C-alpha positions as CSV (number, residue, x, y, z in Angstrom):
1,M,-9.8,13.1,-14.5
2,E,-13.2,12.3,-15.8
3,C,-14.9,11.2,-18.9
4,T,-18.6,10.8,-19.9
5,I,-19.7,8.3,-22.5
6,D,-23.1,8.8,-24.3
7,W,-24.7,6.2,-26.5
8,G,-25.9,7.5,-29.9
9,G,-29.2,5.6,-29.7
10,P,-31.0,2.4,-30.6
11,S,-30.1,2.3,-34.2
12,G,-26.4,1.3,-33.6
13,M,-23.5,1.2,-31.3
14,L,-22.0,4.7,-31.7
15,F,-20.7,6.2,-28.5
16,V,-19.3,9.6,-28.0
17,A,-16.8,10.2,-25.2
18,T,-16.5,13.7,-23.7
19,S,-13.4,14.3,-21.6
20,G,-13.3,16.4,-18.5
21,S,-11.4,19.0,-20.5
22,G,-14.3,19.2,-23.0
23,H,-12.8,17.2,-25.9
24,I,-14.8,14.5,-27.8
25,A,-14.0,11.2,-29.5
26,A,-16.3,8.8,-31.2
27,M,-16.4,5.0,-30.9
28,D,-18.4,2.5,-32.9
29,G,-18.6,-1.2,-33.4
30,A,-18.3,-3.5,-36.4
31,V,-21.5,-4.1,-38.4
32,E,-21.6,-7.7,-37.3
33,G,-21.7,-6.4,-33.7
34,G,-24.6,-4.0,-34.3
35,G,-22.4,-1.0,-35.1
36,H,-22.1,1.0,-38.3
37,D,-18.3,1.0,-38.5
38,L,-18.1,4.8,-38.3
39,A,-15.3,5.2,-35.8
40,F,-12.6,3.6,-33.6
41,R,-13.5,0.5,-31.7
42,P,-13.1,1.0,-28.0
43,M,-10.1,-1.3,-27.8
44,E,-8.5,0.6,-30.7
45,M,-8.9,3.7,-28.6
46,V,-7.0,2.0,-25.8
47,L,-4.2,1.1,-28.2
48,A,-4.2,4.6,-29.8
49,G,-4.1,6.2,-26.3
50,T,-1.1,4.1,-25.4
51,G,0.7,5.1,-28.5
52,G,-0.1,8.7,-27.9
53,C,1.1,8.5,-24.3
54,T,4.4,7.0,-25.1
55,A,5.1,9.2,-28.2
56,Y,4.3,12.2,-26.1
57,D,6.9,11.0,-23.5
58,V,9.6,10.3,-26.1
59,V,9.3,13.7,-27.7
60,L,9.2,15.5,-24.4
61,I,12.3,13.6,-23.1
62,L,14.2,14.3,-26.3
63,K,13.3,18.0,-26.2
64,R,14.3,18.3,-22.6
65,G,17.6,16.7,-23.6
66,R,17.9,19.5,-26.1
67,H,17.9,17.1,-29.1
68,A,16.7,18.4,-32.4
69,V,13.7,16.1,-32.8
70,T,11.4,17.0,-35.7
71,G,9.1,13.9,-35.9
72,C,7.9,10.9,-34.0
73,N,5.8,8.1,-35.3
74,V,4.9,4.9,-33.4
75,K,3.1,2.0,-35.1
76,L,1.5,-0.4,-32.6
77,Q,0.7,-4.0,-33.5
78,A,-1.3,-5.9,-30.9
79,D,-2.6,-9.4,-30.3
80,R,-5.6,-10.1,-28.1
81,A,-6.8,-13.1,-26.1
82,D,-9.2,-15.4,-28.0
83,T,-11.6,-15.6,-25.1
84,D,-13.4,-12.9,-23.0
85,P,-12.2,-10.6,-21.7
86,K,-10.1,-10.2,-24.9
87,V,-7.2,-8.4,-23.3
88,F,-4.1,-7.4,-25.2
89,T,-1.5,-10.2,-24.9
90,K,1.3,-8.8,-27.0
91,I,2.0,-5.3,-28.2
92,H,4.9,-4.2,-30.4
93,F,5.8,-0.5,-30.6
94,A,7.8,0.4,-33.7
95,F,9.1,3.9,-33.2
96,T,10.4,6.1,-36.1
97,V,12.0,9.3,-34.7
98,T,13.3,12.0,-37.0
99,G,15.6,14.9,-36.3
100,S,19.0,16.5,-36.9
101,K,21.9,14.4,-35.6
102,L,19.8,12.5,-33.0
103,P,21.9,10.1,-31.1
104,R,20.4,6.6,-31.4
105,A,21.3,6.0,-27.7
106,A,19.3,9.0,-26.7
107,V,16.2,7.9,-28.7
108,E,16.4,4.4,-27.3
109,R,16.8,5.8,-23.8
110,A,13.7,8.0,-24.3
111,V,11.7,5.0,-25.4
112,Q,13.0,3.0,-22.4
113,L,12.2,5.7,-19.9
114,S,8.7,6.2,-21.3
115,H,7.9,2.5,-20.8
116,E,9.7,1.9,-17.6
117,K,8.9,5.2,-15.8
118,Y,6.5,7.6,-17.4
119,C,3.8,6.1,-19.6
120,S,0.8,5.2,-17.4
121,A,-1.0,3.4,-20.3
122,S,2.0,1.1,-21.0
123,A,2.3,0.3,-17.3
124,M,-1.3,-0.8,-17.2
125,L,-1.2,-2.8,-20.3
126,A,2.0,-4.5,-19.2
127,A,-0.1,-6.3,-16.6
128,T,-1.6,-8.5,-19.4
129,A,0.6,-8.0,-22.4
130,E,4.2,-8.6,-23.5
131,L,5.5,-5.3,-24.6
132,T,8.3,-5.1,-27.2
133,F,9.9,-2.2,-29.0
134,S,11.9,-1.3,-32.0
135,V,13.5,2.0,-32.9
136,E,14.5,3.6,-36.2
137,V,16.2,7.0,-36.2
138,V,16.1,9.1,-39.3
139,D,18.7,11.9,-39.6
140,T,17.3,15.0,-41.3
141,S,20.4,17.1,-41.0
142,E,22.0,18.6,-44.1
143,D,25.0,16.2,-43.7
144,A,22.7,13.1,-44.0
145,A,20.9,14.6,-47.0
146,Q,24.1,15.3,-48.9
147,A,25.4,11.8,-48.1
148,A,22.4,10.2,-49.8
């Protein structure tokens, strides 16, 4: 795996990352740090990448278990150290998974497997941060809609 980071030039702190697969993402800094506040901060990218990594795992695990998953949302809230390096110290992952007749136990197990076995990003961040999780399962089956 590889990635190249290019600075946008002397008038700011915009950086463009190009992945080995040819995709791009922009990063910028806050105005008070010399940036123009045009894109994700680099540490926001780390957090977003971790959320994407674990959401990917959860959906894949549920699909492989032949569960009718139709949506997955994870909101991450993180605290960082006050001094440099300002590593993440706490991260809470709030999962909302939707589907038809999804067993809560299967969703919780998918989240657990992601964080204990499959998600490389979570494994790295767990070295400095306390990771916590919550799960909400939303049933989108006709039975659930009629009961409402």
